[in-house]
N, C-alpha and C positions, 0 to 999 in steps of 0.2 A: 549930616543927621539929622534922619529922620525921624518921623512920628515913632515914640514911645511904645505907641501897639504895632506900626510894623517894624521896630524889630525887635520886638517881644517874637510877634509870627515868624521872622527870621531867624532865629534864636530854635523857637523848636523844630523850625523845617532841618535845620542843623544837626540835630539831635536827634533825630530819627533819623539825618540820613548815617548819622555815624553808631544807630544802634543797629539800623539795619546792615552797614559792612559789619558790623562786630558778631550778625548773626554767620553769615556767611565764615568771615574771618576764621570764628569760633569750629566750626564745623571742620575747616581744610586741616587747622590745627588738631583734630580730633584726630583724623582719619589718618595724619601723618604720625603722631603719638602713640600708636595704634602699631602704624607699621615701624616704628622703630623698636617697639618694645618688643616684637618678635624677633626682630634681626638683632638687638643687645643681647634677647635670653638663649638663641640658637648660635651664634656666631661667637657670642663672647662667653654665652653662662655656660654653651656643651649643654642647655636644657632639654636635650630633644625628646624626652618622656614624656613630662610636662607636656610641652605645646605637640605631642604625636599624641596621644595617649588622652591627659589628663583632661587639656581644654576640650579636645572635642567631644567626651565622654560629655564633659559638663552644659559646652551646648547644648547636645542636645537633647539633656534631664532636661533642661532649661526651656527650651522649644516648647518638646512636649507636654511636660506638665502645664506650661501657660498656655499652650492653644487650648487644651480640656478645662482649664478654670475659662481661660475667655468666653470658650463656646456656651459652655455650664451656666456662666453669669448669661450671658445673650440668651440662650432659650429657658431661661427663668423668667426673665421680664418680663411681665405681664402686657399681654396688647389688645385694652379694652375695645377699641374699635378696630371699624376694619377701614384702612387708611392706605393703600396703594397709589401709588404714583398713575397717576389717568392723562393722557390727551386726545380720548376718541370716544365713542359713541357709547354706553353701557349697556347690554341686553338686555329689554324690557317688553317692547310690545312687538309680538312678529312680523308689521310692517314696517318697523325702524332699524334701519340696515346699521348692526352695532360693529368696533371694532372686536376682533377675540385677542388680538396681540398688547394694542395698549389698551385696552378693560379686559382682562381677561373673566368670561366667565365661568372658567373651572377649571379642575384642577391642568388638566389638556393644554390649558391656553399658557397658565403660570411655567409650565415646563417649556413649552415653548418660547416663553416673552422669555427666560431664566437664561434657556440657552444661547437667547441670540445677544443678552447682555452680558456673556458669563465671557464666550467666544470670540464675540464681534465686535463689544462694546459699542451693544445698538444707542443706547443714551447717550453717547461721547460723540459718534458719529452724526444722530440728529440735532449736537448741541449747536450751539449761533452767539456770535459774539457782539457787542454795541460798541462803536465808539462816537464821539461826538464831533460832530465838524457844524462848530458855529454851533445854531443854537438846536441843530435839528440832529436826532440819533439815528446811526448808521449801521444797519444790520448788517452780520458776512457769517458766514461759513467758518468753524474750527474745525476743517476739517484736515491739517497739520499733525494737530495734536492728536487728533484720533490715530492717524497713520503713524505716528510713533511710538504712542503708548501701545498700537497693538501687536509693532513689532519688533517693541522689548518686552510684551510679557509672552509673545509667541517664540522669541528668543531663549530668554529666561525657562521658559520650559522644556526645547529643545536641547537644552546645555545640561538643567537637570537630568533628564532621562539620556541622552548619553554618558553623562558618569556612571549610571547605572553599570556599565561592562567592568569595571573597578570593583563591586561588588558579587559578583556574578563568576561562578567556575565550572560548566560552560559558559558563555556570554547567548543568552537568548538571539535568535534569529529576529527578534524585531530589534531590537537594539543596535545589532551590528548596521543593520538595514536601515538604522535612523542615523546611524554614524557616515552610511557611505551617501546615503543621500544630501546630508549635511555638507559632507567633501566631495558634493559628484563635480567639482571643476578641476579636485585635486590642484590649488594654488599653493604653488612653492612645495618643498621642501623641511619640516613637515608639513602634512595636508593644511594649509589657513581654511578653519573650517568656517561657513557663512553665516553663522550664527554668532561668530564670534566679533566679526564684522558689524550686525547688525542690533548686536544689543551697543555696544558701542554709539553706534548712530542716534540712537533712539534714546538711551538713558544723555547722551551732549544734548542732544533736546531739547528733553523734558529740564535737564540742569540751564542749559543757556537761555529759555523758555521763562524760569523765574530770576537769572540776573537783568537780564536784559532787558524784559517790558516790567514799565516803571510801576504800574496795578500788581502784579506778581512778587516785583523784588519788597514793594511796602508790605505784604500780606505773610511773607515766607518768614519761619522760624528756624533754632538750627535744627529742629525736627522734618524740616523740608528736606533743605540742604544734608545731611549728616546723610541720612539710606540713600540719596541719589551719590553721593561721594564715595562711599562703603563701597556702594554697587561697580562705580568704575574701578575700585581700588581692585576687588576682586576679580572684576573683567582681565584688567591687564595685568595684574599678577601673574593671570591663568595665562595667559595670551604670551607674557615672558620666561616664562618658566618652560612654554612647549618649545619655545623660537629661538630665545639666546644664551639660556642656561641649562646644560645635560641634567638632565633629571632619568634616575632607574625607574621607568614607568613597572617593571617586575618587583619594584622596592614597592612602591605608590600600592599597586594591589594587594602584594603581599600585606603591607599594613587595615588596607580597607578588608581582605578579606578578615582581620582579625579581628578586628573591629566587630566585627556583624557574628564570628567565635566567641566572645568575649577570648578572647587570648593574643591582644594587639601588642607587638613588638615594635619601636621606633628602628626603619630602615636606616641604615647608612648610606651615605654616598648619594643621595637624592636631591642636596642642594640646599643652601637656604635661600632659595627663593618659591620652593616647592613649602616649606613652614611657613613663610609671610602668606601665600598663596590661600594654607589651611588656616592660618589663624584667622585672617578677614574673612574666610568663609564660616568660620565659629561662632567670632560676635556677631555677624548677619543672622546666624541662626539664630542667635541667642535673643536679637533684639526683636527680632518681628515678634513675639507676643505684647512686647510690650509697644509697640510703636504704629504708624497707620499704615503699615504694611500688610495689618493683620484685618486690612480689609479684603484678601484672600478668602479668607474662610468668612468672612463677616455678611458678604452680600448674597453669601445663601440666607443668612438671620434674618435679614430689614424685612422689615413686612410690608416698607413702602414698594415690594418688587414681587415677595415671597405668597401675597394672600388675592385669592379670587375677589373682584371688585362683584361682587351680588348682594349688597345691603337693601337692593330694593326686590330682589326676588329670595332672598329668605330675611329671617327676623334673627341677629344675633343677640345672644343675651351673656350677661357675663356669669361666668361660672359661680366664684364666687361671691355674687350679690347672695349677701342675707335679710331678710324677713323684716322690713321695714312696719311698726305700726302705723298705720293711714290715720289723721285726724280730717275726717270731712266735712263740709262747709255745715252740713245740717245734723254734726256733729257739738260742733262750735256753738254754731244759733243755738243749741238746744241748751247748752253747757251756760252762755251768759244772754239767754233772753231777755230775762228781769234787765238785768245791767244797760241789755243796745234797745229796750223798750222806752225805758229810764230817760236815757239820753236822745234819742228822737230819730234811731238809724231805724234804717227801713228792716222789714225782717218779710221771710217770703213765706216764712203761717205764720199765723197769728196764735 
């Protein structure tokens, strides 16, 4: 038996480990339940119209209204100070070399900085990690995280754009060209798209990073695990639908065009896997505005990124400041002169 303090510390560590495992287990269970709902609803219940029409429309409405609400909420938040995150010299005197990207002095610099941030994740590329080796901190790069994040996000974008061929007739040449580039190597029949493999690799790294690294596992919540597992479910169900189950693509396109024209009809013979895939996509779409995935819109409204660092060149005054009656020291002394004189306090004028 160890000292009571040691036993209490070990008990706290066991409870925290159990709570962290519960966070992961809860997320896995939630995704499994979603898959089961689609399987039972379509496979046993025959609720084709509910899962092909009602749920996608509801998910899109939640996504659209939720996104508008979050954007308006962020846009209406006051930003009383210039607070851009900078790690470079601000533009000031002519003979001092400034850094136009790290400390943008104007709109052009902000646009360049935002473009590098959104398209190439520049701040994540420059990110470093620190580890304690004995009593000395050791700093190193985090390029694998940057690469996984870049691969995941770009693959996700390519997949969304590639799916636009289901919503247009005729299909725009740009969408066809994108699909041709994505399936350039024509691995297998049907074609295995490169982005299908890339998104699974990217999201798997992001997920395993939270599970394997103790520090990340310690701070990870269900809101961190659930979207990653949900995206894994979307990607896997899409790949399984394409390769292992017979799906009527013409029926799927007819359903997609029906959504656009507000005359959708649940297709027949598209397979259960398609409905599982569609349901998971609908849940992901509805989940975006209320989750961390909304950073795709929030990055453009972040004052640490979208403001020019010109606080030395321009005076910024809050437009909502109301006039305040100023009580100067001279007025204060005139008001309390006799009392100050009686108390022996020094006076600027007798």
